[in-house]
N, C-alpha and C positions, 0 to 999 in steps of 0.2 A: 866508497861513493863512486857512482858510475862517472866515466870521463865527461858525458854530456852534461852531468848535473854540477860539475865543478865551475866555480867562477873563473872567468878568463880575465887576466890583467888585474890592474889595480883600479879601485874605485875612483871616479872622476874627482870626487870631493870627499875628504876625510873629515868627519864630524868629530870634535874633541868634546866628549860628554864629561862634565864633573861627576865625581863620586859623590854619594849621598853625605859622606862625612865632611865634605868641603863646602857644603851648602850652609851658609850661616842663617840663623833664625830670621833676621829681617827679610831674607830673600824667599823664604818659604813659610807660607801660612796656610795651614789645613783649611778646607773649604768650610766657610761659615764661622771661623773662629779667628778673632782678632788678636788674641794672645795678649790682651790687655793694652795694646799699643794703638794709638790713633782713636778717632771718635767712631763710636758705634753708628751704624747706618740708621737714618730716621725711618720711622714707619710711614707709609704712603698715606696721603690725605684723601685719596679716592676710595670709595666703596668698592666692593667686588663688582657690582653692576656697572659703576661708571668706568671702571677699568676695562671690563669686557667691551663696553661701548666704544672706548677709545681704541682698543685693538681693532674692533670691526671697521671703524672709520679709517684707520691707518691702512688696513688691508684694502678697503675699497679704493682709497686713493692711489695706492700702488697699482691696483688692477686697471684703473682708469688711465693712469700714465702709461702702462704697458700697451693697452689697447690704442691709445693715441699715437704711440710711437709705431705700432704695427700698422695702423691705418696710414700714417704718413709714408712709412716705407713702401706699402702696397701702392699708393697713389704714385709715388716716384717711379716705381718699377713698371706700373701699367698706365702711366700718364699718356694721353693721346699725342701723336706726333704732329708735325706741322700740317695744316690743312688749307684748302682754298677757302678764303672768306668772301661771302657775298652779302652785302647789306643794301637797304633801300626798300621802298615801297613796291609792291607788285605792280607791274605795268609802267613803272618809271625806270629811268636809266640806273642800273645798279652800280655800286661800287665794288670792284672785284680786286682782290689781293691774292696774288700767287706767290707764296714764299719762295725765296731762292733756295732754301734748304729742302724744299719739296721737289723730288726728282720724278719724272715720268718712269712708270714701271712696266709699260707695254701692255697694260690691261685696261679694258673698258670699265669705267666706274661711273655709276649714275646715282645722283643724290637729289632728292626733292627737298629743296630748302623751304619751300612753302608747299603745303599739300592742299590742292583744291578738291572740290566735291562735285565738279561737272562731269560731263561725259567722258568716258575712257577711250583712249585712243587705240584704234585697231589698224592694222597694216592696210594701207590704201585710202584711209581717211584723210581729210584735209584739215589741218589745224591752222587757225589764225593766231600768229605768234609775233612777239617782238624779241629780239635776240642781240647778243654780242658775242663774238668769238675771238680767241686768241691762239697765236702761235706759241707753242710751249716746247722748248728744246733742252736737251741735256746739256750738262756743263762741259766747257772746253777742256782739253788736256791738262792746262795748268790749274783749273778750277773745277775738278771733276765732281765735287761735292755740292756744286751749285747749279741751279737751272736759270734759264732766261726766258722771258715771255714778252709778247707784243701784241697789242690790239690789232686785228686785221679788218674787221667789218662790224659796224653797229647800225642796226635799223633805227635806233634812237637818233641818229645824225641825219636822217632823211628829212625832207620838209614835212611839215604838219599835214596830216591826212595821208602820208604814205608810209608811216612808220610801221603799220601792221602789214605783215607779209603772209600770204597763203603758202602753206608748206604741205605738200602731198607726201604723207609718211610712206617710205618705200621707194620714193623716187627723188631724194634729195641730193644724190651723188656723194652722200657721206655715210657709208654703211653703218658706222657706229652711232651716228645721229638717229637714223632710221630705227635701228635696233633698240636704242635707249629710250626713245620717246613712245614706243608701243607700250600700252598699259598705263601711261601717265594720264592724268585727268585735267580737264579744263579748270583753270584758276590756279594752277600749280606754276612755281618757279623751279626749273630743273637745271642742275649743274652736271654737265657731262664731260668726263676726261676720256678723250678719244685716242687710242693708240694709232701710230702711223699705218699699220696694216688695215685699219678701218677708217681711214681719213679720205682726203680728196684724191690721193694717188698722184699721178703725173699732171693732172688738170690743175693742181695747186701751184705749179711752177710760176705762172704769172703773178701770183700773189706773194711770191718770195718765200713760200713754205717749202722746206726740204722734205725729201722723201723719208728722212728719219725723224721728222718733227712729229710731236703729238699736238692735239688741239683741245681747247677748253671752250665749251659752249655754255652760255647762261640763257635759257630759253623761258619766256613767260608764255604760257599757253592761255590765250584769251577765250578761245572757242573752238569746238571740234564738230565737224560735219562728216557723216558717214559717206563712203564711196557711193556714187550714183545717187546721192540724195535727191529727193523730189518733194513737190509741194504737198502739204498736209492741211486739209480744210474741207469745205463743203462745196461739192460740185454744183455748177450752175448750168441751166439749160442753154443749149446752142440752137437757137431758132432761126437764124438768118441763113437761108439756103444759098445765098449768093456769096457767102463768106467761107473760107476754109473750115472744115471740121477737125477737131482734135480728139484722136482716139486714145486707146489704152497704151500703156508703156510697153515698149519692146526692149528686151533685155540689152543692156549696153548701147542703146540707140535713142533713148528718150520716147516721147510720145509720137504716135503715128499722125501725120498731117495729110489730109486729103484735099486737094485743090478742086473747086467746083469748075463746071463747064460754063464759066461766065467770064465777062470782062472784069478786070480788077477795079476796085473803087478809085475814084480820083483823089478822095481825101483819106487822111490817115485814120485807121480804125484801131481801137483798143478794146478788147473783149476780156472779161474775167471768166475763165474756164473752171478754176477752183478758187474759192475765196478762203484765204488763210485767217488765222485767228490772232496774228501778231499785230504790233503797232504799224501805223501807216508810214511809209517811207516819205522823205522830204528830199528837195534838191540839194540839201547840204550832206546827204548821206552818201556813203559808198556801200553799194549792195553786193552781196555775194550770190551768184546766180548759176544755175544750169541752164543751158539754152540750146536751141536747134533752129537753124535757118534754112529755108528752101526758097526757090524762085517760082513765082506765080506762073510764069509762062510754060514751064514744063515739069514743075514739081521737084526739080533736081535739088538735092541737098548740097549745101556749100559750106556749112560749118556746124559743128555739134560738140558741145562740151561733155556731153554724156559718153560719146565714143572716145574722147580723150581720157576719161576717167577722173577728171579734175574740174571742179567749178571755177568760175572766173570772178574777178572783182572789177566793178565799174563805178566811177564817180558820176553821180546822177546829174551833176551841174554841168557836165561836158557839152560844149556847143559846137565842137568840130566833128566832122565825120557824120555818122548816122545820128543826127540830133533827134529824130523821132523815136529812136530806140531808147535813149536816156530819158527823154521827156515823157514817154508812155509808161515808164516804170515809177514815176513820182506819184505819190498819193496811193500807192497799192499796199495792201496789208502784207507783212512778212508771212510766209507760208502759202502765198498764192500762186496759181499758175495763170499766166496772162498771155494772150495772142496779140501780137502787134502786126498790122498790115501797113506796110510803108511804101508809099508812091516814091518815085525817084527823088523828089525834092526833100523828102523826110528820111530817105535812105542813102544810097550810094551816089546820088547826084547824076549829072549828065554824062560824067565820065565813066560811071559804073565801076566795075572791078574785074577787068579782063581775066585776071589770074584765077578768080573764082568762077568765071563764066557769066558774070553779070553784066548785061548791057546798060547803056546810059538811059533806056526808057523802061527798064525792068522794075516791076513791083516785087518787093521781097516780103516774105512772111517768117515771123519768129515766134516760137513758143518759148516762154521764159518762166522758169520757177525761181521764185525769190526765196532763197534759203534764209537769209539774214542780212543784218546791216553790220558793218565793221565797227567795233567799239572805238570811241574817239579817245 
């Protein structure tokens, strides 16, 4: 025998096997033979078909048990980890739970908890939103496996009528918020986990947010308006030659306004240039508008939301400041373009607005596109 085939050392366990002659008859019974000792086995009461059925049922039960065990094992291995929980009705203050066991991972994560069917947001659009956001920090040295969170701002805590906020996507000062809301639709509730590198940056210091802190936003998107939105409706004839004429839109500037060679009217004038198809506004509404203002005296422009790239919101029951502006927009259809000619007492008053170049006796002219009203 070759050396490699020889067993090495003694076996770990020595089995002592009895010889055949030492086995007594009661200890050894050939297969199927009782040797006359004990009772003979009883024949089965089952027919062959019943026996086969019992075997099949037994096998099926075994398979079900194995599959159940496998399913339970798979669920345990693949079960979801801790997640941010957001509950509550759309447009109402949500209940937000950020588990301590969930740690920021430095990545932007966007989840639509409620998926709306309205207009999709593009960069530069204005969204009317309600929101709440949280500071979200990694664990401390002694509790590195836990995170901490703190509510920083909530629009739901503002007075009634001010809880809806216009948000121009692309200019929110939070890169992750701008990026995460593009492509979302009106009617959606969106949860955004924003890493530090896409947060407020150094501007967050006054809020107590550190440069290494993440943010969690919950945003309800009530409505979406495209960049440089304008009136949509039926044009109306402009017949009064003693009033300014409103021309075609100029890119990024709004409609062209031409002042006539005539004295301004003494009374306020409200003229519909394009009649929209939406509901009429009321004094209780807050309107979202694009507008352009010029001085009758020299045609100089002093304000323009189209140039700013974002519409403005105005409460129409306002009685301070340019009361004629707010009064003139009441009772107009959403989607309309309206021209307002405001004498001093309906406009900037006897003090004017020196910063804008408006004197105390100046008449001002506004062209206003009523894009919508803010949901209550």
